[in-house]
SEGU-485542 format. One line per field, with one value per residue: residue number from 1; residue in three letters; x, y, z of N, C-alpha, C in turn. Coordinates in steps of 0.2 Angstrom, whole numbers, always signed. Layout:
% residues N
n = [NUM,...]
res = [Ala,...]
nx = [X,...]
ny = [Y,...]
nz = [Z,...]
cax = [X,...]
cay = [Y,...]
caz = [Z,...]
cx = [X,...]
cy = [Y,...]
cz = [Z,...]
% end
This chain:
% residues 107
n = [1,2,3,4,5,6,7,8,9,10,11,12,13,14,15,16,17,18,19,20,21,22,23,24,25,26,27,28,29,30,31,32,33,34,35,36,37,38,39,40,41,42,43,44,45,46,47,48,49,50,51,52,53,54,55,56,57,58,59,60,61,62,63,64,65,66,67,68,69,70,71,72,73,74,75,76,77,78,79,80,81,82,83,84,85,86,87,88,89,90,91,92,93,94,95,96,97,98,99,100,101,102,103,104,105,106,107]
res = [Met,Asp,Ile,Met,Glu,Thr,Ile,Lys,Asp,Gln,Ile,Glu,Ser,Asn,Arg,Val,Ile,Leu,Tyr,Met,Lys,Gly,Ser,Pro,Asn,Gln,Pro,Gln,Cys,Gly,Phe,Ser,Ala,Arg,Thr,Val,Gln,Ala,Leu,Met,Gly,Cys,Gly,Gln,Lys,Phe,Ala,Tyr,Val,Asp,Val,Leu,Ser,Asn,Pro,Glu,Ile,Arg,Ala,Asn,Leu,Pro,Ala,Tyr,Gly,Asn,Trp,Pro,Thr,Phe,Pro,Gln,Leu,Trp,Val,Asp,Gly,Glu,Leu,Ile,Gly,Gly,Cys,Asp,Ile,Val,Cys,Asp,Met,Asp,Ala,Thr,Gly,Glu,Leu,Lys,Glu,Val,Val,Val,Gly,Glu,Gly,Gly,Ser,Glu,Ala]
nx = [+474,+470,+477,+468,+457,+463,+464,+451,+447,+454,+449,+435,+437,+441,+435,+440,+452,+469,+478,+494,+511,+523,+522,+510,+518,+530,+528,+532,+530,+525,+512,+506,+509,+502,+489,+488,+490,+478,+469,+472,+468,+455,+453,+451,+454,+463,+466,+481,+490,+506,+511,+523,+530,+522,+522,+513,+500,+502,+503,+490,+480,+476,+468,+458,+451,+449,+457,+471,+482,+492,+491,+476,+461,+449,+433,+421,+420,+420,+428,+436,+445,+460,+474,+471,+457,+454,+461,+453,+441,+444,+446,+433,+427,+420,+427,+429,+416,+413,+423,+421,+408,+391,+382,+392,+405,+401,+401]
ny = [-122,-108,-99,-95,-103,-115,-114,-113,-126,-134,-130,-134,-148,-153,-157,-152,-141,-135,-121,-117,-113,-124,-141,-152,-161,-154,-140,-123,-111,-103,-100,-108,-121,-121,-121,-133,-142,-139,-143,-157,-162,-164,-176,-179,-182,-171,-160,-152,-137,-132,-116,-110,-118,-116,-103,-95,-98,-94,-80,-77,-82,-74,-64,-72,-77,-66,-64,-59,-66,-81,-96,-102,-109,-119,-125,-136,-128,-115,-101,-102,-96,-89,-93,-88,-88,-101,-108,-102,-107,-120,-121,-119,-130,-129,-130,-144,-148,-141,-146,-160,-161,-163,-177,-183,-195,-202,-195]
nz = [-57,-48,-33,-24,-27,-24,-10,-6,-10,-2,+11,+9,+7,+18,+34,+46,+47,+49,+47,+49,+56,+53,+57,+65,+73,+74,+77,+72,+79,+94,+95,+86,+91,+103,+98,+91,+102,+109,+99,+97,+109,+108,+102,+88,+71,+60,+46,+40,+35,+31,+32,+31,+22,+11,+3,-5,-1,+12,+9,+4,+11,+22,+16,+10,+21,+29,+40,+48,+54,+59,+68,+59,+61,+53,+52,+46,+34,+39,+47,+62,+70,+78,+88,+101,+102,+99,+110,+121,+118,+120,+133,+138,+134,+122,+110,+108,+106,+94,+85,+86,+82,+76,+81,+88,+91,+81,+70]
cax = [+470,+473,+479,+462,+453,+466,+463,+444,+446,+457,+444,+429,+438,+443,+430,+444,+459,+472,+484,+499,+518,+526,+517,+508,+523,+535,+526,+537,+529,+522,+504,+504,+510,+496,+483,+488,+489,+471,+465,+474,+464,+448,+453,+448,+459,+462,+471,+485,+494,+511,+511,+530,+532,+517,+522,+507,+495,+503,+502,+484,+474,+473,+463,+453,+447,+449,+460,+478,+487,+492,+487,+469,+457,+443,+429,+415,+421,+420,+434,+434,+449,+467,+476,+468,+450,+454,+462,+448,+435,+446,+445,+426,+424,+416,+431,+428,+409,+413,+427,+418,+402,+385,+382,+397,+410,+398,+401]
cay = [-119,-102,-100,-94,-109,-121,-113,-115,-133,-137,-129,-138,-155,-156,-155,-148,-140,-130,-117,-116,-113,-130,-147,-154,-164,-149,-133,-118,-105,-105,-100,-115,-126,-121,-122,-140,-145,-139,-147,-164,-164,-165,-183,-180,-181,-164,-159,-145,-134,-128,-110,-108,-121,-114,-96,-93,-99,-89,-73,-76,-85,-69,-61,-76,-77,-59,-65,-58,-70,-88,-101,-102,-115,-119,-131,-136,-122,-109,-99,-102,-91,-91,-96,-86,-90,-109,-109,-100,-112,-127,-120,-119,-136,-127,-132,-151,-148,-139,-151,-167,-160,-166,-184,-185,-199,-205,-190]
caz = [-51,-44,-26,-20,-28,-20,-3,-6,-11,+5,+16,+8,+6,+25,+39,+51,+44,+53,+43,+54,+55,+54,+57,+72,+77,+74,+76,+72,+83,+100,+94,+82,+96,+108,+95,+90,+108,+110,+94,+98,+115,+105,+100,+81,+66,+57,+41,+42,+30,+34,+28,+30,+16,+6,+4,-9,+4,+18,+7,+1,+16,+26,+12,+9,+27,+32,+46,+46,+57,+59,+64,+57,+62,+50,+54,+42,+30,+43,+51,+69,+73,+79,+94,+107,+101,+100,+117,+125,+117,+123,+141,+140,+131,+116,+105,+107,+103,+87,+81,+86,+77,+78,+81,+92,+88,+75,+64]
cx = [+474,+473,+472,+457,+456,+464,+455,+443,+449,+452,+437,+430,+440,+438,+434,+451,+462,+478,+488,+506,+521,+521,+515,+513,+529,+533,+532,+536,+525,+514,+502,+504,+504,+490,+483,+487,+481,+467,+466,+470,+457,+448,+451,+454,+458,+468,+475,+488,+500,+512,+518,+532,+528,+517,+516,+501,+496,+502,+494,+478,+472,+467,+457,+448,+446,+451,+467,+483,+487,+493,+480,+466,+451,+439,+422,+415,+420,+426,+432,+438,+456,+468,+472,+461,+450,+456,+457,+442,+437,+445,+438,+423,+420,+420,+429,+421,+409,+417,+424,+412,+396,+385,+388,+402,+407,+399,+406]
cy = [-113,-103,-100,-100,-115,-120,-115,-122,-136,-136,-133,-145,-158,-153,-150,-147,-134,-127,-115,-115,-120,-136,-148,-157,-159,-142,-128,-111,-107,-105,-106,-121,-127,-123,-130,-144,-145,-143,-155,-166,-165,-173,-184,-179,-174,-164,-152,-144,-130,-122,-108,-112,-120,-106,-92,-93,-94,-82,-72,-78,-79,-65,-65,-76,-71,-60,-64,-62,-78,-90,-99,-108,-114,-126,-131,-130,-115,-107,-99,-97,-93,-94,-94,-88,-98,-111,-107,-105,-119,-126,-121,-126,-135,-130,-139,-152,-147,-144,-158,-167,-163,-173,-187,-189,-202,-201,-192]
cz = [-48,-37,-22,-21,-24,-12,-2,-6,-4,+10,+15,+8,+13,+30,+44,+48,+48,+48,+49,+52,+57,+54,+64,+76,+78,+73,+76,+75,+89,+99,+91,+87,+101,+105,+93,+96,+110,+105,+96,+105,+113,+103,+93,+77,+63,+52,+43,+35,+33,+30,+27,+23,+10,+6,+0,-4,+10,+16,+6,+6,+20,+22,+11,+15,+31,+39,+45,+49,+57,+66,+63,+57,+58,+51,+50,+37,+33,+47,+58,+72,+74,+86,+100,+107,+102,+107,+122,+124,+120,+130,+143,+138,+125,+110,+103,+104,+96,+83,+81,+81,+80,+77,+85,+88,+82,+69,+59]
% end
């Protein structure tokens, strides 16, 4: 499977996936840490990919999503954005709505 197919498969196989530097327990940059904190506040499980230990994904995901930086949050196959967008959405309550999805906790 080529790297673009791998990325597509990851995004399609995980309702909520975060491409970040490090892991949720040990973020390797402040932007990833802030994004994880906002996501964890939603109370939903999410998948993640550490782009530091996956250099092919780190090199190719910006072209896949047409977004140059990390972290990148994807929900339901759609790119939500990076740290600033996620944190802004968290502040307004919109992030939780998007992450929890339709049907609330039953989703």
